[in-house]
Phi, psi and omega in degrees: 000317178294322181293321184298321184291314185294324178294321176297312176297329177287319173299318180292324172300309187298337183278307186290339178259012177263197185287313177292323178294320182286329168302313175293324171300318172296321179293322179295322183294311181294324179289327177291328184272320190251341183258322186303320180303331185277343184240103174284062183251121175287329176292318173300309183294323183293324184286320177299316177299323180293317182300313180301328185292311177303321178293325178291315177295317181291314185302318178298319176298328181281334188257338187229123178277006184284114181292330176302318180288325172302312180297317182294317181296321180289325174297317181295318187292316177302316179296328176291324179290319179300314176304320180301311184294323183296322177295328182297323188260327191221077179297124174216155181296320185297319176292323179295326177295305182294324174297310180291328176298310176293322174300322181292323178295321186295302180309320176300316178294313184291326179296319179295319177301314178297317180292321177302323177289319182293316192260012186290152191286334187252167173095154174287165176278090182269166174303324179305307179310304180308305186295322169306319179295320170304305183305316181302321180291323174290324180292330178305308179304314179301312183301315185285330180297317174297322178297318176296317169303320178290318177296322184287335179277332190257341188243124176287139175059031179297331181226158171261099185253155169286119179055054188294333184290328184269009184273131167285162178298330177295310179298324179290315173312309182297321180301313184287331169301317176296315176300321186285320176291329175295317178293316184291335171270003168070024176288310177063061184299324182094356177287337176233133184221149176274129185262309185281145177312311175300312180294325171299320179297314183285336172298316187285327176291323173299317176299322177294315180296319180296333178271324183280325186299311175310307185296317173296320187287323185293317182296324177290319178292320172298318180290323173301317174303317184289319179295321184282326170295324177292317179293330178286321180287326181236068187292340175295329184295319182294326178286327177296000000 
């Protein structure tokens, strides 16, 4: 039974971390960011959260053979899903803080899993690797958006928001997602600003990542492609 479960997880992981799976992952990310605001569907948002949970678990299973690590990731992801559902039926500040904290942990782990695949030392530069690099960049924005929500809940006046009193939780999530990607791309429109020193520190960090990640990624992919072409053209050198 255990072997069958591990085999099923491996097949699931091999699909989602392959070319077709990464393409589907990118489509889901863009749908979550650009289509979700037009559809106020709790079911759609819950299914999206469930998908991210399964992707996280499969990602951990894909890069680590340790059962304890897989179980820990599954427990954290399951707790995040439970808190997400509880917030839908009973909104409360405590639940929001706990839910955002666990979601932040899940997204951070998922981003690290994607980055490990993108920056690994072996293998050719496939379309899955390039798509994973784009997905990691998008995940940066989503992860920082969750972080900003957590800071807004924990720190008074962490951000200067337009009409903060009249914002629903959904509108607040969309506002911080907008602010996160504006910061990541260093556009800085100025309609939302970080006020607290802690929130300012994380805003600066996101802006730095938004500038440094594309340059580092491009250099990495180019070096991998050159080394792989060199190994293909001169196979005897690698053996020597």
